[in-house]
Wavefront OBJ file of the C-alpha trace (Angstrom):
o trace
v 80.651 101.595 106.001
v 81.606 102.522 102.676
v 79.795 101.592 99.452
v 82.391 100.191 96.832
v 82.236 99.677 92.984
v 84.879 97.829 90.993
v 85.045 98.721 87.323
v 86.694 95.995 85.264
v 85.806 93.184 87.688
v 86.347 90.407 85.499
v 90.213 90.754 85.366
v 92.919 89.112 87.973
v 93.091 92.582 89.904
v 89.332 92.567 90.220
v 89.217 89.178 91.474
v 91.926 90.097 94.268
v 90.163 93.247 95.083
v 86.843 91.470 95.499
v 88.588 88.781 97.871
v 90.253 91.459 100.148
v 87.178 93.697 100.225
v 84.818 90.793 101.144
v 86.921 90.457 104.336
v 86.903 94.350 104.940
v 84.454 95.142 107.760
v 83.812 98.611 106.595
v 83.051 97.766 102.985
v 79.978 96.872 101.252
v 80.644 95.901 97.507
v 77.615 97.164 95.710
v 78.545 97.116 92.199
v 80.708 95.209 89.722
v 80.998 96.469 86.178
v 82.531 95.154 83.070
v 81.773 94.900 79.275
v 80.826 90.989 79.215
v 77.821 89.812 77.194
v 74.723 88.767 79.135
v 75.993 90.330 82.444
v 77.137 87.008 83.981
v 77.042 86.277 87.724
v 80.571 86.848 89.266
v 80.569 83.221 90.324
v 80.621 82.329 86.655
v 83.571 84.593 85.912
v 85.369 83.819 89.085
v 84.294 80.496 90.506
v 86.203 80.944 93.799
v 83.552 83.406 94.497
v 80.626 81.061 94.339
v 78.345 81.550 97.539
v 80.443 84.588 98.525
v 79.071 87.450 96.693
v 75.790 87.644 94.874
v 76.304 90.254 92.190
v 76.301 90.383 88.564
v 79.016 91.978 86.263
v 76.810 94.670 84.700
v 77.582 97.108 81.848
v 77.009 100.572 83.569
v 77.590 104.349 83.020
v 79.585 106.333 85.468
v 76.476 107.914 86.580
v 74.812 104.718 87.382
v 78.015 103.494 89.002
v 78.297 106.651 91.444
v 74.691 106.463 92.157
v 75.442 103.076 94.031
v 78.872 103.566 95.295
v 81.049 106.287 97.319
v 84.419 104.708 96.064
v 85.231 103.327 92.845
v 87.994 100.927 91.935
v 88.907 101.413 88.267
v 90.777 98.489 86.696
v 90.442 99.552 82.992
v 93.083 99.550 80.515
v 95.266 102.798 79.835
v 93.640 105.167 77.612
v 90.262 103.907 78.591
v 90.440 104.667 82.411
v 90.947 108.435 81.887
v 87.685 108.625 79.709
v 85.860 107.340 82.662
v 87.433 108.839 85.706
v 86.484 112.426 85.208
v 82.854 111.607 85.223
v 83.341 109.326 88.358
v 84.801 112.369 90.171
v 82.207 114.641 88.718
v 79.481 112.394 90.025
v 81.153 112.849 93.657
v 83.053 109.369 93.971
v 86.537 108.971 95.126
v 88.475 107.020 92.770
v 91.469 104.453 93.003
v 92.749 104.035 89.413
v 95.045 100.903 88.828
v 95.592 101.726 85.220
v 98.883 103.771 84.366
v 96.603 106.869 83.090
v 97.335 109.178 85.923
v 100.838 108.253 86.934
v 102.990 110.310 84.868
v 102.813 114.197 85.317
v 103.707 115.145 81.652
v 101.064 114.547 78.767
v 103.986 114.603 76.234
v 105.957 111.782 78.003
v 102.610 109.977 78.204
v 101.744 110.354 74.433
v 105.439 109.134 73.971
v 105.420 105.782 76.043
v 101.485 104.908 75.481
v 101.373 106.118 71.852
v 98.217 108.166 72.269
v 97.057 111.530 73.574
v 95.831 111.759 77.022
v 92.060 112.017 77.227
v 92.390 114.140 80.698
v 95.768 115.983 80.372
v 94.795 118.755 82.697
v 94.698 116.520 85.715
v 98.196 115.152 85.137
v 100.763 116.391 87.725
v 97.877 116.829 90.104
v 97.025 113.359 91.280
v 98.529 111.491 94.298
v 100.789 108.880 93.410
v 99.665 105.792 95.384
v 102.926 104.532 97.038
v 101.973 104.987 100.919
v 105.399 104.464 101.841
v 106.424 107.528 100.240
v 103.485 109.713 99.667
v 101.155 108.770 102.394
v 100.064 112.565 103.211
v 99.325 113.223 99.715
v 97.054 110.317 99.545
v 95.113 111.328 102.750
v 92.589 113.680 101.616
v 92.788 113.059 97.850
v 89.650 112.316 95.688
v 91.830 110.388 93.009
v 94.916 108.174 93.701
v 97.061 106.793 90.870
v 97.654 103.271 91.990
v 101.507 102.495 91.158
v 102.817 99.754 88.754
v 103.773 96.569 89.867
v 107.507 96.759 88.688
v 107.805 100.268 89.791
v 106.798 99.369 93.280
v 109.387 96.662 93.465
v 112.266 98.854 92.122
v 111.263 102.145 93.886
v 110.866 100.820 97.418
v 114.541 99.372 97.718
v 116.203 102.396 95.932
v 114.312 105.336 97.376
v 116.041 105.317 100.794
v 119.419 104.984 99.364
v 119.057 107.861 96.846
v 117.189 109.988 99.551
v 120.178 109.678 101.691
v 122.694 110.245 98.905
v 124.327 106.823 99.193
v 124.281 105.723 95.476
v 124.735 107.694 92.282
v 121.411 108.645 90.339
v 122.959 107.550 86.919
v 123.962 104.067 85.918
v 121.331 102.344 87.899
v 120.298 98.825 86.446
v 116.954 97.461 87.342
v 116.423 93.598 86.289
v 113.016 92.167 87.133
v 111.322 88.742 86.620
v 107.485 88.606 86.712
v 105.018 85.961 86.676
v 102.486 85.494 83.619
v 99.526 87.089 85.569
v 101.201 90.470 85.192
v 100.139 90.334 81.520
v 96.365 90.307 82.543
v 93.656 87.913 81.834
v 93.189 88.606 78.241
v 94.658 85.640 76.245
v 97.790 86.625 74.189
v 100.112 84.630 72.164
v 103.200 85.344 74.559
v 101.557 84.103 77.558
v 99.755 81.166 75.986
v 100.992 78.095 77.837
v 102.965 76.154 75.180
v 104.711 79.488 74.337
v 105.719 80.512 77.959
v 106.118 77.196 80.068
v 109.555 76.128 80.358
v 110.753 79.362 78.979
v 112.246 82.597 80.298
v 112.222 85.665 77.908
v 113.209 89.452 78.062
v 110.531 91.885 76.660
v 110.292 95.595 75.910
v 114.023 96.282 76.854
v 114.320 100.008 76.644
v 110.808 100.452 75.711
v 108.858 99.211 78.848
v 106.259 101.687 79.773
v 107.181 101.527 83.322
v 110.469 102.977 82.734
v 109.404 106.817 83.034
v 107.169 106.100 86.051
v 110.365 104.711 88.007
v 112.622 107.607 86.676
v 109.866 110.164 87.713
v 109.263 108.967 91.220
v 113.022 108.233 92.003
v 113.935 111.650 90.659
v 111.435 113.420 93.015
v 112.824 111.252 95.848
v 116.319 112.095 95.118
v 115.695 115.803 94.294
v 117.797 115.413 91.064
v 117.254 113.633 87.944
v 117.341 109.722 88.110
v 117.609 107.695 85.021
v 117.393 103.749 85.120
v 117.883 101.049 82.734
v 114.925 98.739 83.209
v 114.913 95.155 81.828
v 111.834 93.116 82.305
v 111.745 89.291 81.850
v 108.833 86.825 81.810
v 108.970 83.863 84.144
v 106.666 80.748 83.859
v 104.939 81.029 87.188
v 101.565 82.289 87.918
v 102.421 85.321 90.171
v 105.291 87.163 91.760
v 108.033 89.717 91.063
v 111.748 89.523 91.815
v 113.620 92.739 91.300
v 117.461 93.020 91.577
v 119.034 96.373 91.112
v 122.439 97.389 90.597
v 123.977 100.948 91.387
v 127.305 102.736 92.103
v 127.685 104.102 95.669
v 128.896 107.612 96.226
v 131.477 106.420 98.971
v 132.697 103.377 100.826
v 129.544 101.432 102.207
v 129.026 98.229 104.298
v 126.063 96.022 103.899
v 125.296 96.585 107.574
v 124.909 100.357 106.638
v 122.698 99.747 103.639
v 120.450 97.486 105.701
v 120.485 99.795 108.367
v 119.375 102.744 105.998
v 116.602 100.417 104.768
v 115.370 99.474 108.270
v 115.331 103.011 109.459
v 113.523 104.294 106.506
v 110.651 101.535 106.745
v 110.634 101.073 110.519
v 106.931 102.317 110.623
v 105.926 100.690 107.659
v 103.442 97.801 108.030
v 103.934 96.337 104.526
v 107.806 96.501 103.868
v 110.104 93.896 105.385
v 113.765 94.484 105.470
v 115.418 90.985 105.647
v 118.975 89.754 106.184
v 118.486 86.692 103.647
v 117.859 86.874 99.880
v 114.042 86.978 99.669
v 112.161 84.813 97.337
v 108.824 85.284 95.586
v 107.083 82.562 97.578
v 107.978 84.611 100.812
v 105.425 87.326 99.718
v 103.049 85.469 97.716
v 99.470 86.251 98.506
v 100.410 89.177 100.854
v 100.626 92.794 100.682
v 104.456 92.551 101.854
v 107.353 93.667 99.783
v 110.654 92.130 101.244
v 113.990 93.971 100.468
v 117.592 93.172 101.146
v 120.877 94.695 99.961
v 124.444 93.453 99.360
v 127.779 95.017 98.230
v 129.139 93.033 95.202
v 132.632 94.210 93.716
v 132.105 97.925 94.804
v 128.470 97.732 93.432
v 125.222 98.175 95.627
v 122.828 95.394 94.852
v 119.253 95.358 96.242
v 116.931 92.484 95.630
v 113.378 92.655 96.427
v 110.151 90.594 95.813
v 106.270 91.175 96.103
v 103.046 89.771 94.714
v 102.368 91.525 91.382
v 98.490 91.194 91.838
v 98.682 92.452 95.386
v 101.448 94.731 96.774
v 101.850 95.259 93.034
v 98.119 96.135 92.350
v 95.026 95.183 94.340
v 96.579 95.119 97.782
v 97.874 98.502 97.268
v 94.773 99.774 95.989
v 93.178 98.705 99.298
v 95.748 100.219 101.349
v 95.194 103.589 99.392
v 91.441 103.197 100.123
v 92.036 102.650 103.833
v 94.047 105.852 103.849
v 91.508 107.754 101.947
v 88.726 106.794 104.350
v 90.887 107.175 107.423
v 90.599 103.320 108.235
v 93.428 101.307 109.723
v 95.948 100.934 107.093
v 96.264 97.036 107.425
v 92.477 96.533 107.435
v 91.594 93.383 105.149
v 95.396 93.022 104.282
v 96.818 91.212 107.258
l 1 2 3 4 5 6 7 8 9 10 11 12 13 14 15 16 17 18 19 20 21 22 23 24 25 26 27 28 29 30 31 32 33 34 35 36 37 38 39 40 41 42 43 44 45 46 47 48 49 50 51 52 53 54 55 56 57 58 59 60 61 62 63 64 65 66 67 68 69 70 71 72 73 74 75 76 77 78 79 80 81 82 83 84 85 86 87 88 89 90 91 92 93 94 95 96 97 98 99 100 101 102 103 104 105 106 107 108 109 110 111 112 113 114 115 116 117 118 119 120 121 122 123 124 125 126 127 128 129 130 131 132 133 134 135 136 137 138 139 140 141 142 143 144 145 146 147 148 149 150 151 152 153 154 155 156 157 158 159 160 161 162 163 164 165 166 167 168 169 170 171 172 173 174 175 176 177 178 179 180 181 182 183 184 185 186 187 188 189 190 191 192 193 194 195 196 197 198 199 200 201 202 203 204 205 206 207 208 209 210 211 212 213 214 215 216 217 218 219 220 221 222 223 224 225 226 227 228 229 230 231 232 233 234 235 236 237 238 239 240 241 242 243 244 245 246 247 248 249 250 251 252 253 254 255 256 257 258 259 260 261 262 263 264 265 266 267 268 269 270 271 272 273 274 275 276 277 278 279 280 281 282 283 284 285 286 287 288 289 290 291 292 293 294 295 296 297 298 299 300 301 302 303 304 305 306 307 308 309 310 311 312 313 314 315 316 317 318 319 320 321 322 323 324 325 326 327 328 329 330 331 332 333 334 335 336
């Protein structure tokens, strides 16, 4: 049995973590932390948890948290997480960090994309990237795991096998993604206010989205050469889910069956990647830890389509999957 704490438990990812960990037979949730006035009961913040968990959301120091928990899920914003994580590690805890603070390997790149200096730069480049399908062995035995971004997961999973096998060019890759409103988090914003986003589809942060360097970095690592992508995210008026379509140039003549077989072979042992013959939709993977992928050849271009639940496989489900690897539990525990 592993004692677990969740920092930033008031958000959507915190709620999903609690839901999954409550059905995990090897977990005891001992601590929920957030900076909310009055230390409210979790049932007040997340009414769906009434009668399921009797804890309050407390404002605690890292030392107080590690005194109660062996593993900490950190759901804090970028720039804040890296001020807390070193103290959690120094206190002896293992950490799964859901922020972007430890995903990039270069402090200068982090400063450029996140408009601030990194609070813990010496650790960058030494943290396991929490995409088990590619880096399971690095995750196993780590004390800190950088959980991937939701957009990067949806783009990296379909592209990585094709780049690794040299079937597509590393340049000229276009990634078009649509995401539900929950991807923006629970804090109210004008762009996600109901009258603003309902019945509307909008592109945002074109050429400036912070997941771009993360995608470039991981795909370059898999390909063994520099990969550059053009990433275009769009906000869709639905609660949750991501649909990502990628366009790339093949290195030789390919058939759709060859593409699909490459994906099937690469992911044949992976419990949460489903290579499907049809065009997947976000409802296929909603409320699951699956990423569904398919591929097509269209006018000489390779087109992949993938979908996942941004709050589960794109965040909290991946975090639980990483937790299971860290503690040598069955990887699918609490996720199927």
